[in-house]
N, C-alpha and C positions, 0 to 999 in steps of 0.2 A: 270602837268595834270590838266585839268579843268573838273569839274563834274556838270552837271545840275541837279536840283531837284526842286520839288514842295512840300510845306508843307500845308496840309489841316487839321489843328487842330483848333477847335473853343473853346479852353479853354484859360483863362487868362494866361499871361506870367509873371513870376517873374524873374528879372535879378539880379543876385548876382555878386558883384565885389570883387575879392580878390587880395591881394598884400599888401605890407607894413606890417601892424600889424595883418592881418587876412589871413589865408590860406584856401584852399579848405577843408583840414582836420578839421579845426575849424568848418566849416559849417556842416560837416558830424558828428563830435563828439558831437556838441551841439544839434543835431537833427533838426536844421533849414532846412537843405537840404531835409531830409525825410518828414518833416511836410509840407513844401511848395509843394513838389512833389505829395502829396496826392490829391490835387485838382487843381494843376497848372502845366503848362509846365515850367521847371526851366532851365535857362541858367546861368552857372557860368563861368564868364570870368576871365582869368588872366590878370591883368593890365600889360601894357608894362614893361618888365624887371622882371616880377615875374612869378613863376611857369613855364609853358611851352611857355610863350610869349617872343619873342625877344625884344630887346630894342636898335634899331639903334642909334648909337652915333650922327648921322647927325641931329637929332631932339631934341629940348629942350622940355622935357616932362612936360609941365605945366598941370594943371588940365584941361584946355581947349583942349590941344592937346590929352590928354588921352580920354576925352569925345568924341572928333571927331572920334577916332579909334573905340570906342565902338558903337557910332551912325552909322558909316559906316557898321560895322559888322551886326547890327540889320537890317539895310536896305537891305543888301545882303541876309539875312535870311528871308526877307519878313515880318518883325515884325514892 
């Protein structure tokens, strides 16, 4: 199912990446997520293979490949 949407928020965006040594719970427990959300829109992404993100075996997940996935998501979100 595809859903169309428009985001009209003029606040700065903070992007948090979790996976490997850092989890979303670490961002929450440390207070980073809450502090950033006080004045910013915060997007917390699971890197491929971590959290709720899948990790297709057909891709070699180099840092560049992971960056491409995150960049594509940001573009789709209009950021």
